[in-house]
PLY file of the C-alpha trace (Angstrom):
ply
format ascii 1.0
element vertex 329
property float x
property float y
property float z
element edge 328
property int vertex1
property int vertex2
end_header
-21.07 27.24 104.21
-17.94 25.56 105.60
-16.01 27.56 108.17
-12.40 27.75 109.31
-10.73 29.23 112.36
-8.91 32.55 112.27
-5.41 31.94 113.61
-5.52 30.58 117.14
-8.61 32.59 118.09
-12.10 31.24 118.75
-13.42 33.14 115.72
-14.50 31.11 112.70
-15.39 32.54 109.28
-16.95 31.25 106.10
-14.46 29.86 103.61
-16.11 32.09 101.00
-16.59 35.73 101.93
-17.58 38.95 100.19
-14.93 41.54 99.39
-16.25 45.08 99.67
-14.04 47.17 97.37
-16.54 47.31 94.47
-19.25 48.38 96.90
-17.43 51.69 97.22
-17.15 52.22 93.48
-13.56 51.04 93.21
-13.01 50.52 89.47
-16.77 50.01 88.93
-19.83 52.27 88.73
-22.01 50.71 91.42
-24.84 52.65 92.99
-26.15 52.25 96.53
-29.11 50.15 95.44
-26.95 47.76 93.44
-24.47 47.45 96.30
-27.26 46.73 98.77
-28.73 44.12 96.42
-25.33 42.45 96.15
-24.83 42.26 99.91
-28.35 40.92 100.42
-27.79 38.29 97.74
-24.62 37.18 99.54
-26.54 36.87 102.80
-29.32 34.93 101.07
-26.68 32.55 99.66
-25.43 31.78 103.17
-22.36 34.03 103.16
-21.78 35.60 106.55
-18.23 36.95 106.26
-17.77 40.44 104.84
-14.75 42.69 104.31
-14.66 46.44 103.86
-12.36 49.44 104.43
-12.49 53.23 104.73
-10.50 53.37 101.48
-13.30 51.85 99.40
-15.14 54.84 98.04
-13.87 56.97 100.93
-16.54 55.52 103.21
-19.17 54.45 100.67
-18.53 50.72 101.12
-18.69 51.01 104.89
-22.00 52.88 104.81
-23.87 50.37 102.67
-22.21 47.41 104.39
-23.31 48.67 107.79
-26.86 49.30 106.61
-27.25 45.73 105.33
-25.50 44.01 108.27
-27.08 45.99 111.10
-29.20 43.80 113.33
-28.04 40.57 111.67
-25.53 37.83 112.40
-22.26 38.62 110.62
-18.48 38.50 110.77
-16.87 41.72 109.53
-13.28 42.64 108.82
-12.38 46.30 108.48
-9.18 48.26 108.26
-7.12 51.02 109.81
-4.23 53.12 108.53
-6.19 55.68 106.52
-8.14 58.51 108.13
-10.90 60.16 106.10
-10.91 63.94 106.26
-13.33 66.38 104.60
-12.57 67.59 101.09
-13.09 65.87 97.75
-10.19 64.71 95.62
-9.83 66.48 92.30
-9.91 63.36 90.12
-11.34 60.26 91.82
-10.16 57.96 89.03
-6.59 58.79 90.03
-7.49 56.57 93.00
-9.48 54.06 90.94
-12.81 55.31 92.30
-16.12 56.30 90.76
-18.23 58.80 92.71
-16.62 58.45 96.15
-17.85 60.38 99.18
-16.39 63.92 99.57
-13.30 62.97 101.56
-9.62 62.33 101.06
-7.26 60.16 103.05
-4.40 60.82 105.41
-2.20 57.82 106.21
-1.76 57.27 109.91
-0.57 53.99 111.45
0.19 55.52 114.86
-1.51 54.60 118.12
-3.86 57.58 118.00
-4.48 57.12 114.28
-5.53 53.50 114.71
-7.89 54.27 117.60
-9.46 57.15 115.70
-9.83 55.10 112.53
-11.50 52.26 114.44
-13.95 54.59 116.16
-14.70 56.53 112.97
-15.45 53.28 111.14
-17.95 52.20 113.77
-19.74 55.52 113.25
-19.81 55.20 109.45
-20.92 51.57 109.65
-23.53 52.26 112.29
-22.45 49.02 113.94
-21.35 48.28 117.49
-18.57 45.87 116.58
-15.90 44.97 114.06
-14.59 41.41 114.36
-11.27 41.53 112.50
-9.16 44.69 112.38
-6.45 44.93 109.72
-3.69 47.49 109.14
-4.41 48.39 105.53
-1.84 48.70 102.75
1.19 49.06 104.97
4.15 48.20 102.76
6.36 49.37 99.90
3.73 48.43 97.29
1.59 51.36 98.46
4.02 53.73 100.15
7.39 53.31 98.47
10.17 54.92 100.49
7.61 56.44 102.86
6.86 52.99 104.18
9.84 53.14 106.55
8.11 55.91 108.47
4.69 54.26 108.35
6.02 50.89 109.47
7.82 52.54 112.38
4.53 54.15 113.40
2.85 50.74 113.28
5.63 49.04 115.22
5.89 51.74 117.87
2.21 52.59 118.33
-0.33 51.21 115.90
0.22 47.59 116.82
-0.15 48.42 120.51
-3.51 50.07 119.79
-4.73 47.05 117.81
-3.53 44.67 120.51
-5.29 46.70 123.21
-8.53 46.60 121.23
-8.14 42.83 120.95
-7.34 42.38 124.65
-10.35 44.53 125.58
-12.62 42.33 123.45
-13.52 45.17 121.10
-12.19 43.11 118.18
-11.66 39.36 118.04
-8.61 39.27 115.73
-6.00 41.62 114.30
-3.74 41.51 111.28
-2.71 43.20 108.04
-4.60 43.75 104.79
-1.87 43.98 102.14
-0.68 43.00 98.67
2.86 41.84 99.39
4.65 39.04 101.21
7.61 40.91 102.68
5.66 43.30 104.86
3.89 40.31 106.42
7.28 38.80 107.20
8.37 42.12 108.70
5.18 42.37 110.76
5.74 38.95 112.32
8.78 40.51 113.97
6.84 43.25 115.77
3.81 41.50 117.22
1.40 38.63 117.55
-0.95 38.68 114.57
-3.99 36.45 114.07
-4.45 36.78 110.32
-3.06 38.41 107.19
-5.46 39.34 104.40
-3.08 38.85 101.49
-4.39 39.95 98.10
-3.11 38.51 94.84
-0.04 36.68 96.13
-1.42 33.19 96.65
-3.44 32.46 93.55
-3.53 30.09 90.62
-1.21 32.55 88.90
1.29 33.05 91.74
2.30 31.03 94.80
5.20 33.12 96.14
4.28 32.79 99.86
4.73 29.01 99.91
8.42 28.78 100.68
8.88 31.46 103.33
5.79 33.36 104.45
3.39 30.47 104.96
5.82 28.41 107.09
6.53 31.50 109.20
2.81 32.14 109.61
2.19 28.52 110.57
4.82 28.78 113.30
3.33 32.04 114.55
-0.26 30.80 114.50
-1.26 33.36 111.88
-3.76 32.32 109.22
-4.33 33.78 105.76
-7.38 35.28 104.10
-6.88 35.30 100.33
-8.09 38.44 98.63
-7.96 38.99 94.91
-8.22 35.31 93.90
-8.64 36.39 90.28
-5.53 38.64 90.41
-7.58 41.79 89.73
-9.40 40.11 86.84
-6.77 38.46 84.63
-8.05 35.02 85.69
-11.61 35.83 84.61
-10.65 37.08 81.17
-10.02 40.75 81.92
-6.84 42.69 81.20
-6.16 43.94 84.74
-3.52 42.45 87.06
-2.35 44.02 90.34
-4.76 46.92 89.74
-3.17 47.82 86.38
-2.95 46.50 82.82
-1.34 43.07 82.87
2.20 42.74 81.42
2.77 40.27 78.60
4.41 37.57 80.75
1.37 37.52 83.05
-0.98 37.43 80.06
1.01 34.52 78.60
0.77 32.50 81.82
-2.95 33.19 82.09
-3.35 31.90 78.53
-1.41 28.75 79.38
-3.60 28.16 82.43
-6.67 28.70 80.27
-5.49 26.10 77.76
-5.27 23.43 80.47
-8.63 24.49 81.87
-10.17 24.12 78.41
-8.59 20.66 78.06
-10.41 19.52 81.20
-13.58 21.58 80.60
-12.94 23.36 83.88
-13.85 27.05 84.22
-10.51 28.74 84.94
-12.22 31.07 87.38
-13.56 28.09 89.34
-10.04 26.71 89.70
-8.75 30.14 90.72
-11.44 30.48 93.37
-11.00 27.01 94.85
-7.21 26.71 94.64
-6.19 28.77 97.72
-8.40 26.72 100.04
-6.34 23.63 99.30
-3.81 25.02 101.80
-4.85 24.58 105.41
-3.33 27.91 106.44
-5.93 29.69 104.30
-9.00 30.60 106.31
-11.14 32.16 103.60
-11.21 33.45 100.03
-12.93 36.79 99.45
-13.57 37.75 95.82
-15.10 41.15 95.10
-18.03 40.71 92.70
-19.29 43.86 91.01
-23.00 42.99 91.02
-25.50 40.32 91.98
-25.05 38.33 88.77
-21.28 38.14 89.29
-21.88 36.87 92.82
-24.18 34.16 91.49
-21.49 33.14 89.00
-18.87 33.06 91.76
-21.03 30.75 93.87
-21.44 28.44 90.87
-17.67 28.41 90.32
-17.09 27.79 94.01
-19.20 24.64 93.87
-17.85 23.32 90.55
-16.18 19.89 90.48
-12.52 20.00 89.47
-10.77 16.69 88.70
-7.49 15.88 90.43
-5.82 15.37 87.05
-6.35 19.05 86.29
-4.10 20.07 89.17
-1.54 17.38 88.33
-1.37 18.61 84.74
-0.77 22.17 85.86
2.13 20.96 88.01
3.57 18.78 85.24
3.60 21.78 82.91
5.29 24.00 85.48
2.21 26.21 85.80
1.66 25.46 89.49
4.21 25.08 92.28
4.85 21.39 93.01
4.54 22.09 96.73
1.11 23.73 96.46
-1.56 21.58 98.13
-4.82 21.30 96.21
-8.35 20.31 97.04
-9.08 16.67 96.30
-12.35 15.97 94.53
0 1
1 2
2 3
3 4
4 5
5 6
6 7
7 8
8 9
9 10
10 11
11 12
12 13
13 14
14 15
15 16
16 17
17 18
18 19
19 20
20 21
21 22
22 23
23 24
24 25
25 26
26 27
27 28
28 29
29 30
30 31
31 32
32 33
33 34
34 35
35 36
36 37
37 38
38 39
39 40
40 41
41 42
42 43
43 44
44 45
45 46
46 47
47 48
48 49
49 50
50 51
51 52
52 53
53 54
54 55
55 56
56 57
57 58
58 59
59 60
60 61
61 62
62 63
63 64
64 65
65 66
66 67
67 68
68 69
69 70
70 71
71 72
72 73
73 74
74 75
75 76
76 77
77 78
78 79
79 80
80 81
81 82
82 83
83 84
84 85
85 86
86 87
87 88
88 89
89 90
90 91
91 92
92 93
93 94
94 95
95 96
96 97
97 98
98 99
99 100
100 101
101 102
102 103
103 104
104 105
105 106
106 107
107 108
108 109
109 110
110 111
111 112
112 113
113 114
114 115
115 116
116 117
117 118
118 119
119 120
120 121
121 122
122 123
123 124
124 125
125 126
126 127
127 128
128 129
129 130
130 131
131 132
132 133
133 134
134 135
135 136
136 137
137 138
138 139
139 140
140 141
141 142
142 143
143 144
144 145
145 146
146 147
147 148
148 149
149 150
150 151
151 152
152 153
153 154
154 155
155 156
156 157
157 158
158 159
159 160
160 161
161 162
162 163
163 164
164 165
165 166
166 167
167 168
168 169
169 170
170 171
171 172
172 173
173 174
174 175
175 176
176 177
177 178
178 179
179 180
180 181
181 182
182 183
183 184
184 185
185 186
186 187
187 188
188 189
189 190
190 191
191 192
192 193
193 194
194 195
195 196
196 197
197 198
198 199
199 200
200 201
201 202
202 203
203 204
204 205
205 206
206 207
207 208
208 209
209 210
210 211
211 212
212 213
213 214
214 215
215 216
216 217
217 218
218 219
219 220
220 221
221 222
222 223
223 224
224 225
225 226
226 227
227 228
228 229
229 230
230 231
231 232
232 233
233 234
234 235
235 236
236 237
237 238
238 239
239 240
240 241
241 242
242 243
243 244
244 245
245 246
246 247
247 248
248 249
249 250
250 251
251 252
252 253
253 254
254 255
255 256
256 257
257 258
258 259
259 260
260 261
261 262
262 263
263 264
264 265
265 266
266 267
267 268
268 269
269 270
270 271
271 272
272 273
273 274
274 275
275 276
276 277
277 278
278 279
279 280
280 281
281 282
282 283
283 284
284 285
285 286
286 287
287 288
288 289
289 290
290 291
291 292
292 293
293 294
294 295
295 296
296 297
297 298
298 299
299 300
300 301
301 302
302 303
303 304
304 305
305 306
306 307
307 308
308 309
309 310
310 311
311 312
312 313
313 314
314 315
315 316
316 317
317 318
318 319
319 320
320 321
321 322
322 323
323 324
324 325
325 326
326 327
327 328
C-alpha cells in the first residue's frame, strides 16, 4: 500500500484507509462478528490506517476496532468533541444508528472535555495510543447556531488540549473531522493543524475546496484525509447524499457522471475512489464499507485502470473542475 505524509509530521498513512462509521451500526445493521471480519479483511489486504469515533454506535465502533488492532501495527485516527454518558437514546434511528451501546452524547469541545474524551476513548479501545486526534463535527452543519459557542470552546480550550497531547507525544497529529469547508478555514485562524478529515466535499461530485481551502491548507502545512468519497452512497448507485435522500440536482449530476463512466467502461465508484488522490494535498481516502464483500469491491475499484481521456471528458462536459488534478494512468 502506498503511503503519504500527514501534514508536516513524520507520520505516514496508507493512501487507502478504513472508515469506521458502519462498524458502529451507523445506517447499517452490522453485528460484532461482521465488523471484526471486516477489520480483519482490511488488515489482510494490507490496509493499516483506520478511523473511528465515539459517535459511531456510541462506542461500538471503538470497541471492535480496539479488539482487532490490539497488539498489531496500526495507524488510528479517533475523535473528540462528544462525551458518552450513560443512558440510552429513545430512538437510535433519529441518530442514524442501529443497536448502539446504551449511551447518549454531550458535546464538549473545551479543554477538560477534550482530555476526558481522549482518555475515555483509550479505555473503550483498550489501546495505549491514538495517532491522529480530530475535533469531530465542529461546524454549522452539525450544530447550527450553537456552533458559535462550541467553536469558542475549541478556540479557547480544546485546541490547547489537543496541542498539549501532541507536544507530549501522546498523539502524533491533530486536526478536525468535519463535513464542511468553512469551519476548516476558521480553524486555520486559531491554531496549527496537521490534517483535516473532510467528508464529502472533495469528491467526483463536488470540488468546492479547490479555490480557497486547499491553497490555505497548503500554506499552513495541513493535509487532507478524504472521507465519504462516494458522497454517502450516491456515487455507488444509492439514493443517499450528505446522510439524507439526495436532491434532484445531485441525482442529475450523478447520472451525468455515470453516463461518461459507461462510455469509457469505467466503474463510476472506481473513479470516485481514485479521484481525490490526484491532488497532492490529499493524504488518504477512507471509504466506509458495510461488510467484507464491500471492502473487497472497494479494493478492486481502487486498483482499476482509468484512462486519462475519461477525466478530460468529464472536464470538457463541465462535470469536473478544470483545476482538479487527476491521477495519470
